[in-house]
C-alpha positions as CSV (number, residue, x, y, z in Angstrom):
1,M,-83.2,32.4,-10.0
2,E,-79.8,30.7,-10.2
3,P,-77.3,32.4,-12.5
4,L,-77.2,31.0,-16.0
5,T,-74.3,30.8,-18.4
6,E,-74.3,32.1,-21.9
7,K,-74.3,28.6,-23.3
8,Q,-77.3,27.6,-21.1
9,I,-79.2,30.7,-22.4
10,R,-78.4,30.1,-26.1
11,S,-79.4,26.4,-26.0
12,S,-82.7,27.1,-24.2
13,F,-84.7,28.7,-27.0
14,V,-87.6,26.6,-28.4
15,N,-89.1,29.0,-30.9
16,C,-86.2,30.2,-33.0
17,T,-83.4,28.5,-35.0
18,K,-80.0,27.6,-33.5
19,G,-78.5,30.3,-35.8
20,E,-80.8,33.0,-34.4
21,A,-80.0,31.9,-30.9
22,A,-76.3,32.0,-31.6
23,R,-76.6,35.6,-33.0
24,L,-78.7,37.1,-30.2
25,R,-77.0,39.5,-28.0
26,L,-77.2,39.1,-24.2
27,P,-78.2,42.0,-22.0
28,L,-75.5,44.7,-21.8
29,D,-75.4,44.3,-18.0
30,F,-75.3,40.5,-18.1
31,A,-72.3,40.2,-15.8
32,D,-74.0,42.4,-13.2
33,L,-77.6,41.0,-13.2
34,P,-79.3,40.7,-9.8
35,W,-79.9,36.9,-10.2
36,A,-81.3,36.5,-6.7
37,E,-84.1,39.0,-7.4
38,L,-85.1,37.5,-10.8
39,D,-87.8,34.9,-11.4
40,F,-87.0,34.9,-15.1
41,L,-84.5,36.6,-17.3
42,G,-86.0,39.0,-19.8
43,W,-84.4,41.6,-22.1
44,V,-84.7,43.5,-25.3
45,D,-81.8,42.5,-27.6
46,P,-79.4,45.4,-27.7
47,G,-78.3,44.5,-31.3
48,A,-81.9,44.1,-32.6
49,P,-84.3,46.4,-30.6
50,L,-87.3,44.7,-32.3
51,R,-86.5,41.4,-30.6
52,A,-86.9,40.5,-27.0
53,H,-86.1,37.3,-25.1
54,L,-87.3,35.5,-22.0
55,V,-85.5,32.6,-20.3
56,L,-87.2,30.8,-17.4
57,P,-85.5,28.4,-15.0
58,R,-86.7,24.8,-15.3
59,P,-85.6,21.6,-13.7
60,G,-82.9,20.1,-16.0
61,R,-82.5,23.0,-18.4
62,P,-83.9,26.5,-18.8
63,L,-86.7,27.4,-21.3
64,G,-86.2,30.4,-23.6
65,I,-88.5,32.1,-26.1
66,S,-87.9,34.9,-28.5
67,L,-90.5,37.7,-28.9
68,R,-91.1,40.4,-31.4
69,V,-91.3,44.0,-30.1
70,P,-93.7,46.4,-31.9
71,S,-91.9,49.0,-34.0
72,V,-94.2,51.7,-32.9
73,R,-95.4,52.1,-29.3
74,R,-98.4,54.0,-28.4
75,T,-97.8,56.7,-25.7
76,S,-100.2,58.6,-23.6
77,A,-99.6,60.6,-20.4
78,V,-103.2,60.0,-19.4
79,R,-103.8,56.3,-20.1
80,S,-102.4,53.4,-18.2
81,S,-101.8,49.8,-19.1
82,L,-101.4,46.6,-17.1
83,C,-98.8,43.9,-17.7
84,Q,-100.6,40.6,-18.1
85,I,-97.7,38.7,-16.4
86,C,-97.0,40.7,-13.2
87,L,-100.1,43.0,-13.2
88,T,-98.0,46.1,-12.7
89,A,-99.8,49.3,-13.9
90,H,-97.7,51.5,-16.2
91,A,-98.2,54.6,-18.3
92,S,-99.3,53.2,-21.7
93,S,-95.7,53.4,-23.0
94,G,-94.5,51.0,-20.2
95,V,-96.4,48.0,-21.6
96,A,-95.9,46.6,-25.0
97,L,-97.8,43.9,-27.0
98,L,-95.1,41.3,-27.6
99,A,-95.6,38.4,-30.0
100,A,-93.9,35.1,-29.7
101,P,-93.7,32.8,-32.7
102,L,-95.1,29.4,-31.7
103,A,-92.6,26.5,-31.3
104,G,-92.3,23.9,-34.0
105,A,-94.1,23.7,-37.3
106,R,-96.9,26.1,-36.4
107,G,-94.3,28.9,-35.7
108,R,-92.6,28.2,-39.1
109,E,-96.1,28.8,-40.6
110,G,-96.1,32.3,-39.0
111,N,-98.5,31.6,-36.1
112,T,-97.8,33.6,-32.9
113,A,-99.1,34.2,-29.4
114,G,-99.2,37.7,-27.9
115,V,-99.0,39.1,-24.4
116,Y,-99.0,42.6,-23.0
117,L,-95.8,42.7,-21.0
118,C,-93.7,45.3,-19.2
119,A,-91.8,46.9,-22.0
120,D,-88.5,46.5,-20.2
121,L,-89.3,42.9,-19.2
122,A,-88.4,43.7,-15.5
123,C,-91.5,42.2,-13.9
124,S,-89.5,40.6,-11.1
125,L,-88.0,43.9,-10.2
126,Y,-91.4,45.7,-10.2
127,L,-92.9,43.1,-7.9
128,R,-90.0,43.5,-5.4
129,G,-90.1,47.4,-5.5
130,K,-86.6,47.5,-7.0
131,R,-88.0,49.4,-10.0
132,Q,-90.9,51.8,-10.1
133,P,-93.3,52.2,-13.1
134,K,-93.8,55.7,-14.6
135,L,-97.4,56.2,-13.8
136,R,-99.0,59.6,-13.2
137,S,-102.0,58.4,-11.2
138,G,-101.8,56.8,-7.7
139,F,-100.7,53.3,-7.1
140,Y,-103.0,50.6,-5.9
141,E,-102.1,48.6,-2.8
142,E,-102.3,44.9,-3.0
143,S,-102.9,42.7,0.1
144,L,-101.0,39.7,-1.3
145,T,-97.6,38.9,0.0
146,L,-94.5,39.0,-2.2
147,E,-94.5,35.2,-2.4
148,E,-98.2,35.2,-3.5
149,R,-97.5,37.8,-6.2
150,V,-94.5,35.9,-7.4
151,A,-96.6,32.7,-7.6
152,R,-99.4,34.6,-9.5
153,M,-96.8,36.0,-11.9
154,S,-95.2,32.6,-12.4
155,G,-98.7,31.1,-13.2
156,N,-99.4,33.8,-15.7
157,L,-96.1,33.3,-17.4
158,E,-96.5,29.5,-17.5
159,A,-99.9,30.0,-19.1
160,F,-98.4,32.1,-21.8
161,L,-95.5,29.7,-22.3
162,A,-98.0,26.8,-22.6
163,K,-99.5,28.7,-25.6
164,V,-96.1,29.1,-27.2
165,T,-94.9,25.6,-26.7
166,A,-98.2,23.6,-27.3
167,S,-97.9,21.2,-30.2
């Protein structure tokens, strides 16, 4: 992913108001992000921990969506959960059901789309082995190459974004 400026990020959001986009806080480590290892930028808002944001690179301009983070997360040392975007297995506290208000009039009416996603939104780093999930049981080994896993993740993310941005 090519590095983005603060202005590009704030102007990319399609499911929140311009005022909300102006008030959101960028990741604390924004200046040190590993852009070359990211397929999308995702973070939990440090000023509003019940809000998360995703920004995807697109030709022309990036696409950003805001998400609601659950206030209570279920935890279990025995159970595991799977991220629907990158298919990384986590302990149940490592995956959260995030809800995105739909873009446009349907979102203003309160309609949302949900997705089970890595709670820290670091799917790209999990795929590349730069971050390890906290899972007690053994890991499964995939036969797909990194490029194939990235393509699968991108397809899953595009399918979710299509639900959020559909008119």
